C-alpha positions in Angstrom: 34.3 129.7 161.7 30.8 128.4 161.7 29.7 124.5 163.2 29.8 122.0 160.7 26.8 119.8 160.9 26.9 116.8 158.5 23.3 114.7 158.7 22.9 111.3 157.2 20.1 110.8 154.4 17.7 107.4 155.3 16.2 107.4 158.1 17.2 110.7 159.2 15.9 113.1 156.5 14.3 110.8 154.3 11.8 108.1 155.2 12.6 105.1 153.5 9.6 103.0 154.9 8.0 105.2 152.9 9.4 105.9 149.5 10.6 102.0 148.7 6.9 101.3 148.5 6.1 104.3 146.6 9.1 102.9 144.1 7.6 99.7 144.5 4.4 100.2 143.5 4.9 102.3 140.5 7.7 99.7 139.0 5.1 96.9 139.5 2.3 99.1 137.7 4.9 99.5 135.0 5.8 96.3 134.6 2.3 95.4 134.0 2.1 97.8 131.3 5.1 96.3 130.0 4.1 92.7 130.0 0.7 93.5 128.3 3.0 95.2 125.5 5.3 92.2 124.9 1.8 90.0 125.2 0.5 91.7 122.4 3.9 92.0 120.4 3.9 96.0 120.7 8.2 96.3 121.1 8.0 99.6 119.8 5.6 100.7 122.6 7.8 98.9 124.7 10.7 100.7 124.4 9.0 103.8 124.8 7.5 103.1 127.9 10.5 101.4 129.4 13.1 104.2 128.2 12.5 106.2 131.8 13.4 102.9 133.5 16.2 102.5 131.4 17.7 105.7 131.9 16.9 105.5 135.8 18.9 102.3 135.8 21.4 103.1 133.7 21.8 106.1 136.0 21.9 104.4 139.6 24.8 102.3 137.8 27.1 104.6 136.2 25.2 107.9 136.6 27.3 111.4 136.8 26.3 114.8 137.7 26.5 115.8 133.8 24.5 112.7 132.8 22.0 113.5 135.6 21.6 117.2 134.0 21.1 115.8 130.6 18.6 113.1 131.7 16.3 115.0 134.7 13.2 115.1 132.3 13.8 111.6 131.4 14.1 110.3 134.9 10.9 112.0 136.4 9.1 110.0 134.1 10.5 106.6 135.7 10.5 105.9 139.2 12.3 109.3 140.0 9.6 110.8 140.1 10.0 114.0 142.4 6.8 113.9 144.2 8.1 110.1 145.8 11.0 112.0 147.5 8.8 114.9 148.9 6.7 113.0 150.1 8.8 111.0 151.9 10.9 113.7 153.9 10.4 113.7 157.6 8.2 116.6 158.8 10.4 118.0 161.1 13.3 118.1 158.7 12.9 121.5 156.4 12.0 123.4 159.1 15.1 122.3 161.1 17.1 122.5 158.0 15.9 126.5 157.3 17.0 127.3 161.2 20.3 125.8 161.2 21.3 126.7 158.0 21.8 130.6 159.2 23.9 128.9 161.8 26.1 126.3 160.6 27.3 124.9 157.7 25.4 121.9 156.3 26.6 118.8 154.6 25.8 115.3 154.2 27.4 111.9 155.5 25.6 109.3 153.7 26.3 105.7 152.5 25.0 103.8 149.7 24.7 104.2 145.7 26.2 107.7 145.1 24.0 108.5 142.5 20.8 107.3 143.9 21.6 109.3 147.8 22.8 112.3 145.4 19.5 112.0 143.9 17.2 111.8 147.0 18.3 115.3 147.8 17.7 116.9 144.5 14.1 115.3 143.9 13.3 115.9 147.9 14.2 119.6 147.4 16.6 119.3 150.4 19.8 119.9 148.3 19.6 123.5 148.5 20.1 123.4 152.1 23.9 121.6 151.7 27.2 122.9 150.9 28.1 120.6 147.6 31.9 120.5 148.9 30.9 118.5 152.1 28.2 116.1 150.3 30.2 112.7 151.5 28.7 109.5 149.9 30.6 106.3 150.3 29.9 102.3 150.3 29.0 100.8 153.3 30.3 101.2 156.2 30.8 104.5 155.8 31.7 105.3 159.0 35.2 103.7 158.6 35.9 106.8 156.2 35.4 109.4 159.1 38.9 110.4 159.5 39.1 111.1 155.8 36.1 113.0 156.1 37.4 115.1 158.9 40.5 116.1 157.4 38.8 117.8 154.6 36.8 120.2 157.1 37.9 123.7 157.7 36.3 123.7 160.9 37.4 122.3 164.6 33.2 122.2 165.6 31.8 119.4 163.8 28.7 117.5 164.4 27.1 114.3 163.0 23.0 113.7 162.9 22.4 109.8 162.2 20.2 107.1 163.3 22.2 104.5 163.4 23.9 103.3 166.9 26.8 101.0 165.1 27.7 104.4 163.2 27.6 106.4 166.2 29.8 104.5 168.4 32.6 104.6 165.6 32.1 108.5 164.9 32.7 109.1 168.8 35.9 107.5 168.4 37.0 110.8 166.7 36.2 113.0 169.6 33.3 114.7 167.5 29.6 115.8 168.7 27.1 113.4 167.5 23.6 113.2 167.4 21.6 110.1 167.3 17.8 110.7 166.0 15.3 108.1 167.3 11.7 108.8 166.6 10.2 105.9 167.8 12.4 105.6 171.0 12.9 102.2 170.7 17.1 101.9 171.4 19.5 103.0 173.5 21.9 105.4 171.9 25.8 105.0 172.7 27.3 106.6 175.9 28.5 110.1 174.8 26.0 111.0 172.1 23.1 113.3 172.4 19.7 111.1 171.9 17.3 113.2 170.1 13.6 112.2 169.1 13.3 115.0 166.4 15.3 116.9 164.0 13.6 120.0 165.9 15.5 119.3 168.7 18.6 120.2 167.3 17.8 123.7 167.5 18.4 124.1 171.0 22.3 123.1 170.7 22.7 125.9 167.9 
């Protein structure tokens, strides 16, 4: 059985410090347009212009895979613009995932709104690297669900890749291998974890 590697999304695969401003600027520009339409009494234009954002907000709150497939085109016209997500992928992510996909089963261990986290994978183009049945997204604090995840995995060789020290500490209590990604080399890693400064460093272990 091949090993299983579960990746975090935010600050591990996708640079949220880059993604958030891209979405923020889009929304600011959109709200300026909407404000002008309201001021001019153009309510039909307001509804048309705001439709993608309404779908996006609804999807974030109530979204499902079926709803996503139906509304993908509309979502792309709102703040789910694919290039926002593609441009926010760390440069070391795709080469590393391509290499590891032949060596291991790749999955996700993330926290946050499930619909938004899955959308990050879809619109960034990273979704193709991961086995859908091993994509786990939980509300914070995800590390409390570690045993539940491990019970669903067929392999005893399980590795986690995460940027958060507090998450890594909890994972280590479950006797799994943990890589802590620290690109800025500005914080210590928990004893027992393997500190890496780039995802490319993972290639040395597989």
